[in-house]
C-alpha positions in Angstrom: -126.3 -57.5 -4.2 -127.7 -60.5 -6.0 -127.5 -63.9 -4.3 -128.9 -67.3 -4.9 -130.9 -68.2 -1.8 -132.1 -71.7 -0.9 -135.7 -71.1 0.0 -136.2 -74.6 1.4 -134.4 -78.0 1.0 -135.4 -79.9 -2.1 -135.2 -79.4 -5.9 -133.3 -76.9 -8.0 -136.5 -74.8 -8.1 -135.7 -73.8 -4.5 -132.6 -71.9 -5.6 -133.9 -68.4 -6.1 -132.4 -65.1 -6.9 -132.8 -62.4 -4.2 -131.4 -58.9 -3.6 -129.8 -58.9 -0.2 -127.5 -56.7 1.8 -123.8 -56.8 0.9 -121.9 -58.4 3.8 -119.5 -56.3 5.9 -116.1 -58.1 6.5 -115.1 -59.0 10.1 -111.7 -58.1 11.6 -109.9 -61.0 9.9 -112.1 -61.1 6.8 -111.9 -59.6 3.3 -114.8 -58.6 1.1 -114.5 -60.3 -2.2 -116.3 -59.2 -5.4 -117.0 -62.7 -6.8 -116.0 -63.2 -10.4 -116.5 -67.0 -10.5 -118.1 -69.7 -8.4 -117.4 -73.4 -8.7 -120.0 -76.0 -7.6 -119.5 -79.5 -6.3 -121.6 -82.6 -5.6 -121.8 -81.6 -1.9 -123.7 -78.5 -3.0 -126.4 -80.7 -4.4 -126.4 -83.0 -1.4 -126.9 -80.1 1.0 -129.6 -78.6 -1.2 -131.6 -81.8 -1.3 -131.1 -83.3 2.1 -132.5 -80.8 4.5 -129.7 -81.5 6.9 -128.9 -77.8 7.1 -128.2 -77.8 10.8 -125.9 -80.8 10.6 -122.4 -81.7 9.4 -121.8 -79.3 6.6 -123.4 -75.9 7.3 -123.7 -76.0 11.1 -126.5 -73.4 10.8 -128.2 -71.8 13.7 -132.0 -71.1 13.4 -131.3 -67.3 13.1 -128.9 -67.7 10.2 -131.0 -66.6 7.3 -131.0 -66.5 4.4 -129.4 -69.8 3.5 -126.8 -69.3 0.7 -125.0 -72.4 -0.5 -121.5 -72.7 -2.0 -117.9 -72.5 -0.9 -115.7 -72.1 -4.0 -114.9 -68.6 -5.1 -112.4 -66.5 -7.1 -112.6 -62.7 -7.2 -111.2 -59.3 -6.2 -110.8 -57.9 -2.8 -112.8 -54.7 -2.4 -112.6 -54.2 1.4 -110.6 -55.6 4.3 -111.2 -56.0 8.0 -109.1 -53.9 10.3 -106.8 -56.9 11.3 -106.2 -58.3 7.8 -102.5 -58.5 6.9 -102.3 -60.9 4.0 -104.4 -59.0 1.3 -105.2 -55.5 0.2 -107.9 -53.9 -1.9 -107.5 -54.9 -5.6 -105.9 -58.3 -4.9 -107.3 -61.2 -7.0 -107.8 -64.1 -4.7 -109.4 -67.6 -4.6 -110.2 -70.2 -2.1 -112.6 -72.6 -0.3 -114.6 -70.4 2.1 -115.8 -71.6 5.5 -115.9 -75.3 4.7 -117.5 -76.9 6.7 -119.7 -74.0 7.5 -122.0 -71.4 5.9 -119.9 -70.4 2.9 -122.4 -68.1 1.2 -120.6 -68.3 -2.1 -123.6 -68.1 -4.4 -123.5 -64.3 -4.4 -121.9 -61.2 -6.0 -119.9 -60.5 -2.8 -118.6 -62.8 -0.1 -117.0 -62.0 3.3 -114.2 -64.5 3.6 -111.6 -65.3 6.3 -108.2 -64.2 5.0 -106.8 -67.5 6.2 -108.9 -69.4 3.7 -107.7 -67.6 0.6 -104.6 -67.3 -1.6 -103.5 -64.9 -4.3 -104.7 -65.9 -7.7 -101.9 -66.4 -10.2 -102.0 -63.7 -12.8 -101.8 -66.1 -15.7 -105.0 -68.0 -15.0 -108.6 -66.9 -15.2 -111.0 -66.5 -12.4 -113.0 -69.4 -13.8 -109.9 -71.7 -13.6 -109.1 -70.4 -10.2 -112.6 -71.0 -8.8 -112.5 -74.6 -10.2 -109.2 -75.3 -8.3 -110.7 -74.8 -4.8 -112.6 -77.6 -3.0 -111.9 -80.2 -5.7 -108.2 -79.3 -5.9 -107.9 -79.0 -2.1 -109.4 -82.5 -1.8 -106.9 -84.0 -4.2 -104.0 -82.1 -2.5 -105.0 -83.0 1.1 -105.6 -86.7 0.1 -102.3 -87.1 -1.7 -100.0 -84.8 0.1 -101.3 -84.3 3.6 -102.4 -87.9 4.2 -100.9 -90.3 1.6 -97.5 -88.5 1.5 -97.1 -89.0 -2.2 -93.5 -88.9 -3.5 -91.5 -89.5 -6.6 -91.7 -93.0 -7.9 -95.0 -93.9 -6.1 -97.5 -95.8 -8.1 -100.8 -94.0 -7.6 -104.3 -95.2 -8.6 -106.9 -92.5 -9.0 -110.5 -93.6 -9.3 -113.0 -91.4 -11.3 -110.0 -89.7 -12.8 -112.0 -87.5 -15.2 -114.1 -85.9 -12.5 -113.5 -82.7 -10.5 -111.3 -84.2 -7.8 -109.9 -86.9 -10.1 -108.5 -84.6 -12.8 -106.7 -82.5 -10.2 -105.4 -85.7 -8.4 -103.9 -87.0 -11.6 -102.0 -83.8 -12.1 -100.9 -83.3 -8.5 -99.5 -86.8 -8.3 -97.6 -86.3 -11.6 -96.2 -83.0 -10.2 -94.7 -85.0 -7.4 -93.1 -87.5 -9.8 -95.6 -90.4 -9.3 -96.6 -93.0 -11.8 -100.3 -92.4 -12.2 -103.1 -94.8 -13.3 -106.6 -93.3 -13.8 -109.9 -95.2 -14.0 -112.9 -93.9 -15.9 -115.2 -94.9 -18.8 -113.5 -95.5 -22.2 -114.9 -92.2 -23.4 -112.6 -90.3 -21.0 -109.4 -92.2 -21.8 -107.8 -89.6 -24.1 -108.7 -86.8 -21.6 -107.1 -88.6 -18.6 -103.9 -89.5 -20.6 -103.9 -85.9 -21.7 -103.7 -84.8 -18.1 -100.5 -86.7 -17.8 -101.6 -90.1 -16.5 -99.3 -93.0 -17.4 -102.1 -95.5 -17.8 -105.9 -95.6 -18.1 -108.2 -98.4 -17.0 -111.8 -98.7 -18.3 -113.7 -99.7 -15.2 -116.4 -101.3 -17.3 -114.0 -103.5 -19.2 -111.4 -104.4 -16.6 -111.3 -105.2 -12.9 -108.6 -102.8 -11.7 -107.5 -105.1 -8.8 -106.7 -107.9 -11.3 -104.5 -105.5 -13.3 -102.8 -103.7 -10.4 -101.4 -105.4 -7.3 -98.6 -103.0 -6.2 -100.0 -99.5 -5.9 -98.6 -97.3 -3.2 -101.6 -95.0 -3.0 -105.3 -95.3 -4.0 -107.6 -92.3 -4.0 -111.2 -93.6 -4.0 -114.2 -91.4 -4.7 -116.6 -94.2 -5.7 -119.9 -94.5 -3.9 -120.0 -98.3 -3.8 -118.2 -99.4 -0.6 -117.2 -102.7 -2.3 -114.7 -100.6 -4.2 -112.8 -100.1 -1.0 -112.1 -103.8 -0.6 -111.0 -104.0 -4.3 -108.7 -101.0 -3.8 -107.0 -102.7 -0.8 -106.4 -105.7 -3.2 -104.7 -103.3 -5.6 -102.4 -101.9 -3.0 -99.0 -103.3 -1.9 -98.6 -104.1 1.8 -98.1 -100.9 3.7 -99.8 -98.8 1.0 -102.3 -95.9 1.6 -106.0 -95.8 0.8 -107.8 -92.4 1.1 -111.6 -92.5 0.6 -113.5 -89.4 -0.2 -116.9 -91.0 0.6 -116.7 -93.9 3.1 -115.7 -94.0 6.8 -113.6 -97.1 7.5 -114.6 -97.3 11.2 -118.2 -98.1 10.1 -117.1 -101.0 7.9 -115.5 -103.6 10.1 -114.6 -106.1 7.4 -112.9 -103.5 5.3 -111.0 -102.1 8.3 -109.9 -105.6 9.3 -108.7 -106.3 5.7 -106.7 -103.1 5.7 -105.1 -103.9 9.1 -104.1 -107.4 7.9 -102.3 -105.8 4.9 -100.9 -103.0 7.0 -102.7 -100.5 4.7 -103.1 -96.9 6.0 -106.7 -95.8 5.6 -108.3 -92.4 5.9 -111.7 -90.9 5.2 -110.9 -87.4 4.0 -112.9 -84.4 5.2 -111.5 -81.5 3.3 -110.8 -78.3 5.2 -110.4 -74.7 4.2 -106.7 -73.8 4.2 -105.0 -70.8 2.8 -101.7 -72.5 3.1 -102.8 -75.4 0.9 -104.4 -73.0 -1.5 -101.1 -71.2 -1.8 -99.4 -74.5 -2.7 -102.1 -75.1 -5.3 -101.6 -71.6 -6.6 -97.9 -72.3 -7.2 -98.8 -75.4 -9.3 -101.3 -73.4 -11.3 -98.8 -70.6 -11.8 -96.1 -73.1 -13.1 -98.5 -74.8 -15.4 -98.2 -78.2 -13.6 -101.8 -77.9 -12.7 -104.7 -76.7 -14.8 -108.5 -76.6 -14.5 -110.7 -78.2 -17.1 -114.0 -76.2 -17.2 -116.6 -78.2 -19.0 -119.5 -75.7 -18.7 -120.2 -72.2 -17.4 -123.5 -70.7 -16.3 -124.8 -67.3 -15.4 -125.7 -66.8 -11.7 -129.4 -66.8 -12.6 -129.0 -70.3 -14.0 -127.7 -71.9 -10.8 -130.5 -74.5 -10.9 -129.4 -75.6 -14.4 -125.8 -75.9 -13.2 -127.0 -78.2 -10.3 -129.0 -80.2 -12.8 -126.0 -80.7 -15.0 -123.8 -81.7 -12.0 -126.4 -84.2 -10.9 -125.9 -86.3 -14.0 -122.6 -87.5 -12.5 -121.0 -87.2 -16.0 -119.2 -83.9 -15.6 -115.7 -83.9 -17.0 -113.6 -81.5 -14.9 -115.5 -78.7 -13.3 -118.7 -76.6 -13.6 -118.4 -72.8 -13.0 -121.1 -70.1 -12.4 -120.4 -66.5 -13.3 -122.1 -63.7 -11.2 
């Protein structure tokens, strides 16, 4: 099978096409013929950083070749002997082995059945692949940790991005009042997702406009945004960061405690149960994926280059 192998950490030129052996599924794994792959900023971080034995991949020296990626949608072609949830011919999607060696940049992936869900028949493989890591991040932030509910006022930063555009829709599906921040160019897109309000971060200081949010989902790299987000919350609100750890920022942690704000640094986890919940939203039409660009597998480097601009609306998808 063809796979995109990371020959060494660094630039996109190190993502190279190789013919390698098709994996054999373990007892609790299924072999998926990959129809679509979604990429995320973490893919670029791991490619560049060289931290291949740390936090994300947990690689052992003998684990070669290194194949990045975690987001897949495709068709089950074989099953391990202990698999009970899926059968050959099932269309599935999910976040595979995150954090771990996902090996998604390939024509076939051996994936734990517990990380997958059935793909709704009414959506494409591209849309399903998009709604994996990014949608799981939004779901786990809002539902598993912030406990979003009907009537909550929810502020979503970077609402036009991969996680953000799913977070807007998930919060609306729970009956929340949603405010999304972005550049002015993305206002119509965010309101089109169902947001009740849009704030242009370059023209308005959101914490001066909003003082009573119940939940803030923050994916902004600047840690100062955390302090501003606390100001936008009502006492007892919830702040979930996708980037920063609160225990490493004492002034921010103290400010949150004084306002009785719940804080959490989200580390998204593979979960077939959560994927199944996302599948239901996709199937009902309450959630949809916006795919801004697609690339063939051989152009994975170009996909990474596009992602690195930080201006992606929705998701980028690669097609084996």
